[in-house]
C-alpha positions in Angstrom: -28.3 21.0 -51.3 -28.8 19.0 -48.2 -25.9 18.5 -45.9 -25.2 15.3 -43.8 -23.8 17.2 -40.6 -25.6 20.6 -40.0 -25.8 23.0 -36.9 -29.0 23.4 -35.0 -30.5 25.7 -37.4 -29.2 23.5 -40.5 -26.2 25.5 -41.4 -23.2 23.7 -42.8 -20.7 23.1 -40.1 -17.8 25.4 -40.1 -14.3 24.3 -39.0 -14.8 26.8 -35.8 -18.2 25.3 -35.0 -16.8 21.8 -35.4 -13.9 22.4 -33.1 -16.3 23.9 -30.5 -18.6 21.0 -30.7 -15.6 18.5 -30.4 -14.1 20.4 -27.3 -17.3 20.1 -25.6 -17.8 16.4 -26.4 -14.1 15.7 -25.3 -14.4 17.5 -22.2 -17.8 15.7 -21.4 -16.1 12.4 -21.8 -13.0 13.2 -19.6 -10.7 12.8 -22.3 -7.2 15.0 -22.4 -7.3 18.2 -23.9 -4.5 17.1 -26.4 -7.0 14.5 -27.8 -7.9 16.0 -31.1 -10.7 14.7 -33.5 -7.8 13.4 -35.6 -7.0 11.2 -32.6 -10.1 9.3 -33.1 -8.8 8.3 -36.7 -5.4 7.4 -35.2 -7.1 5.3 -32.4 -9.3 3.4 -35.2 -6.0 2.7 -37.4 -4.2 1.5 -34.4 -7.0 -0.7 -33.3 -7.4 -2.3 -36.8 -3.5 -2.9 -37.2 -3.0 -4.0 -33.5 -5.6 -6.6 -34.0 -4.2 -8.2 -37.4 -6.2 -6.7 -39.7 -4.5 -6.6 -43.3 -2.9 -3.2 -43.9 -4.4 -3.2 -47.5 -7.7 -3.0 -45.6 -6.5 -0.2 -43.1 -5.5 1.9 -46.2 -8.9 1.5 -47.7 -10.6 2.5 -44.4 -8.5 5.4 -43.9 -8.8 6.4 -47.7 -5.0 6.7 -48.0 -3.7 7.3 -51.5 -1.3 4.3 -51.4 -0.3 1.7 -49.0 2.8 3.2 -48.2 1.2 6.2 -46.4 -0.6 3.7 -44.4 2.6 1.4 -43.3 4.8 4.4 -42.5 2.2 5.8 -40.3 1.0 2.6 -38.6 3.4 -0.4 -39.1 4.6 -0.1 -35.4 1.3 -1.1 -34.4 1.3 -4.5 -36.3 1.4 -7.6 -34.0 5.3 -8.7 -33.9 4.2 -12.2 -34.7 2.8 -10.9 -37.9 6.1 -9.0 -39.1 8.4 -10.8 -41.4 11.8 -11.0 -39.6 14.9 -12.6 -40.9 13.4 -13.7 -43.8 16.6 -13.6 -46.0 18.7 -15.4 -43.3 16.0 -18.0 -42.9 16.1 -18.9 -46.7 19.8 -19.0 -46.7 19.9 -21.3 -43.7 17.2 -23.6 -45.3 19.1 -23.5 -48.6 22.3 -24.5 -46.8 20.7 -27.4 -44.7 19.3 -29.0 -48.0 22.6 -28.9 -49.8 24.7 -32.0 -49.4 27.8 -31.7 -47.4 30.9 -32.8 -49.9 32.8 -34.4 -47.0 29.9 -36.9 -46.9 30.6 -37.9 -50.5 34.4 -38.4 -49.5 33.5 -40.7 -46.7 31.4 -43.1 -49.1 34.7 -43.5 -51.0 
C-alpha cells in the first residue's frame, strides 16, 4: 500500500512522529507553543467565515457531519453585517406600517 505522507524512510507517520514534525515546524516559524496542528484548521475556518464564505461551504471544507457543528463552532466569525438581526421586529414594523390607520377612515366621514 502506498501512503501519501511518510517518514524519510517511507514508513507511515505515527501520531508521535507527526507531533515532533509539527513542533519543529512551529518553532521554525516562530509560532507560540500553544499553536497546535488543529490551530491551522481553526485558522482556515475562521478565515473563510470572516471573509463571508457561506457556512455550508465551510462545513463541506471541514467535513463536518452537519451544519450545526460548523455554526456552533465558528458563527462568531461571520461578519456582523451578514448576520440576520432583529428579523421578527423588522417584519412586524413593516406589517404595521402597511396597515391603514383606522382613525384615517374616521377623518374622511
